[in-house]
C-alpha positions in Angstrom: -107.6 62.5 -2.8 -106.5 59.7 -5.0 -110.1 58.5 -5.5 -111.2 62.0 -6.6 -108.4 62.3 -9.1 -109.2 58.9 -10.5 -112.9 59.7 -10.9 -112.1 63.1 -12.5 -109.8 61.5 -15.0 -112.2 58.7 -15.9 -115.0 61.2 -16.6 -112.6 63.0 -18.9 -111.9 59.7 -20.8 -115.6 58.9 -21.0 -116.3 62.4 -22.3 -113.6 62.0 -25.0 -114.9 58.7 -26.0 -118.5 60.1 -26.3 -117.1 63.0 -28.4 -115.2 60.6 -30.7 -118.3 58.4 -31.1 -120.5 61.4 -32.0 -117.9 62.5 -34.6 -117.8 58.9 -36.0 -121.6 58.9 -36.3 -121.7 62.3 -38.0 -119.1 61.1 -40.4 -121.1 58.0 -41.3 -124.2 60.0 -41.8 -122.4 62.4 -44.1 -121.1 59.4 -46.1 -124.6 58.0 -46.4 -126.0 61.4 -47.5 -123.2 61.8 -50.1 -124.0 58.4 -51.5 -127.7 59.3 -51.8 -126.8 62.5 -53.5 -124.5 60.7 -56.0 -127.3 58.2 -56.7 -129.8 61.0 -57.3 -127.4 62.8 -59.6 -126.9 59.6 -61.6 -130.7 59.2 -61.9 -131.1 62.7 -63.1 -128.4 62.3 -65.7 -129.9 59.0 -66.9 -133.3 60.6 -67.2 -131.8 63.5 -69.2 -129.9 61.1 -71.5 -133.1 59.0 -72.1 -135.0 62.2 -73.0 -132.3 63.2 -75.5 -132.3 59.7 -76.9 -136.1 59.6 -77.4 -136.1 63.1 -78.9 -133.4 62.0 -81.4 -135.3 58.8 -82.3 -138.5 60.8 -82.7 -136.8 63.3 -85.0 -135.3 60.4 -87.1 -138.7 58.8 -87.4 -140.3 62.0 -88.4 -137.6 62.7 -91.0 -138.0 59.1 -92.3 -141.8 59.7 -92.7 -141.1 62.9 -94.6 -138.7 61.1 -96.8 -135.7 63.1 -95.8 -133.8 60.2 -94.3 -133.9 56.5 -94.9 -133.7 54.3 -91.9 -131.6 51.1 -92.5 -130.4 48.4 -90.2 -126.7 48.1 -89.7 -125.0 45.4 -91.8 -122.4 43.1 -90.3 -119.1 42.5 -92.0 -120.1 38.9 -92.5 -123.3 39.9 -94.3 -121.3 42.3 -96.5 -119.0 39.4 -97.5 -122.0 37.2 -98.2 -123.5 39.9 -100.4 -120.3 40.4 -102.4 
């Protein structure tokens, strides 16, 4: 009787350990998937920002060709002091 109780309890412990291991594996998989989704979202936002930037540059270049806007390079404060 004692041996049967011991074996029954050990199977219960083993089953609990297996269940905990499966939950841990599923948790790690969900973390990996969440990380991949975050990286993908960042790539999408970077691509969208690059498109906006290129469209803005293209519009500025077209406006400069038409004479509507003059493109100048930024002047440092040191260069302004030298010019004055």
